[in-house]
C-alpha positions in Angstrom: 76.8 121.4 160.6 79.9 123.1 159.3 82.1 120.2 160.3 79.8 117.7 158.6 79.9 119.7 155.4 83.7 119.9 155.5 83.9 116.1 156.1 81.5 115.5 153.2 83.6 117.8 150.9 86.8 116.0 151.9 85.2 112.6 151.2 83.9 113.8 147.9 87.4 115.1 147.0 89.0 111.7 147.9 86.5 109.8 145.8 87.0 112.1 142.8 90.8 111.8 143.1 90.5 108.0 143.2 88.3 108.1 140.1 90.8 110.1 138.2 93.6 107.9 139.3 91.7 104.7 138.2 90.8 106.3 134.9 94.4 107.3 134.3 95.6 103.8 135.2 93.1 102.2 132.8 94.2 104.6 130.1 97.8 103.7 130.7 97.0 100.0 130.3 95.7 100.3 126.8 97.7 98.4 124.2 98.7 100.3 121.2 100.6 99.3 118.1 102.5 101.8 115.9 102.8 101.0 112.2 105.5 102.7 110.1 104.8 102.1 106.4 106.1 103.5 103.1 102.8 105.4 102.9 103.1 107.0 106.4 102.5 106.0 109.9 99.4 105.0 111.9 98.5 103.8 115.4 95.9 101.3 116.4 94.4 100.8 119.9 93.5 97.2 120.8 90.6 95.9 122.8 91.6 92.8 124.7 88.5 93.0 126.9 86.4 92.4 123.7 88.6 90.0 121.7 91.2 88.5 124.2 92.5 85.6 122.0 92.6 87.7 118.9 94.5 90.6 120.6 96.9 88.1 122.3 97.6 86.5 118.9 98.1 89.9 117.1 100.4 91.2 119.8 102.5 88.1 119.6 103.0 88.6 115.9 104.0 92.2 116.6 106.5 91.0 119.2 107.8 88.4 116.8 108.3 91.2 114.2 106.2 89.2 111.8 104.6 92.3 110.2 108.0 94.0 109.5 108.6 93.8 105.7 105.1 92.7 104.9 102.8 94.7 102.6 99.2 95.8 102.2 98.5 93.3 99.4 94.7 93.9 98.9 93.4 97.4 98.6 89.7 98.1 97.7 88.9 101.8 98.0 85.3 101.6 99.2 85.8 98.5 101.3 89.1 97.9 103.2 92.9 97.6 103.0 94.4 94.2 104.0 97.9 93.3 105.0 100.2 91.4 107.2 100.6 88.2 105.2 102.9 88.7 102.2 106.3 90.2 101.4 106.8 92.6 98.4 107.4 89.6 96.1 103.9 88.3 97.1 105.4 85.4 99.0 103.2 84.4 101.9 104.9 84.3 105.3 104.5 81.3 107.6 102.1 81.7 110.5 101.1 80.0 113.7 97.9 78.0 114.3 94.7 80.0 113.7 92.7 81.6 116.5 89.0 81.1 117.1 86.5 83.6 115.9 85.5 86.3 118.4 83.1 88.3 116.2 80.2 88.3 118.7 81.9 90.9 120.8 79.6 93.9 119.9 82.4 95.7 118.1 81.3 96.7 114.6 83.3 96.8 111.3 83.0 100.6 111.2 85.4 102.9 109.4 88.8 102.9 111.1 88.4 99.6 112.9 90.9 96.8 112.5 89.7 93.2 112.1 91.1 89.8 111.3 91.1 88.4 107.8 90.1 84.8 107.4 89.0 82.2 104.9 85.5 80.7 104.6 86.4 78.8 107.8 85.3 81.1 110.6 88.2 79.9 112.8 91.0 80.4 110.3 92.4 83.8 111.2 96.1 83.8 111.7 98.2 87.0 111.0 96.5 88.9 108.2 94.3 91.8 109.2 92.3 94.5 107.5 91.3 98.0 108.2 87.8 99.1 107.3 87.8 102.3 105.3 84.0 102.6 105.3 81.3 101.2 107.6 81.1 97.6 106.5 77.9 96.5 108.1 77.9 93.3 106.0 80.9 92.0 107.9 79.3 92.3 111.3 78.2 89.0 112.9 76.3 87.0 111.8 76.8 88.5 108.3 77.9 87.7 105.7 78.1 83.9 106.2 76.6 83.3 109.6 79.8 84.2 111.5 81.1 87.7 110.9 84.6 89.1 111.1 86.4 89.8 114.4 87.0 93.5 115.2 89.7 93.9 117.8 90.8 97.5 117.7 90.7 100.9 116.0 93.0 103.4 114.3 93.4 106.2 116.7 96.1 108.2 114.8 97.1 108.3 111.2 93.8 107.6 109.5 95.0 109.9 106.7 97.7 107.2 106.0 95.0 104.6 105.6 93.0 106.9 103.3 96.2 107.4 101.3 96.7 103.6 101.0 93.1 103.1 99.9 93.5 105.3 96.9 96.7 103.8 95.4 96.4 102.3 91.9 96.1 98.5 92.0 96.6 95.6 89.6 96.7 91.8 89.5 99.6 89.8 90.6 99.3 86.1 89.7 96.1 84.8 91.2 95.7 87.9 93.4 93.7 91.0 92.5 93.6 94.5 94.0 97.3 94.5 94.6 99.0 97.9 94.8 101.1 98.6 91.7 103.8 100.0 94.0 104.2 97.9 97.2 103.1 99.6 100.4 105.5 98.1 102.9 105.1 97.8 106.6 108.6 98.8 107.7 107.8 98.1 111.4 104.9 97.3 113.7 105.8 97.9 117.4 104.1 98.1 120.7 103.8 101.7 121.9 105.7 102.4 125.1 
């Protein structure tokens, strides 16, 4: 009886150790992107299991250094902050072909999540992204136009930077509204080691 109890305890220990090792491995495999901006830094964690094509597209833009030198060009305090498409002179950067919509992935446009911007065409997302600064239920599929907006990650560090960005004074610049009066530049966006 004592031997069986010891064997059971050893088996249980091995299983627990394997579980911890698997959990650690999964945690290590998480993709994170660190943004350094003129308003401070923040880090997003990406969810390739929920939005594989969107994450692949976003990571490729990070690797290509596309976001370096772009700005947050659309800031609406009780909605979202949008960036990744324009330089400080409000000139739009060239992009690759758009990615298909992946909004039906059960991720919600809640405060702190990152999602892809798009036009009225649901399959038009390229490089521009936005970060929800409130729970935007109206952006969850199938709202607001039958398609929704693809959430693919979340800010896990530096939400105070996003809150700082959301409160900056804005103005109009040509045909664009809600543009920060003083450009908020993304100095770099890099994959976390």
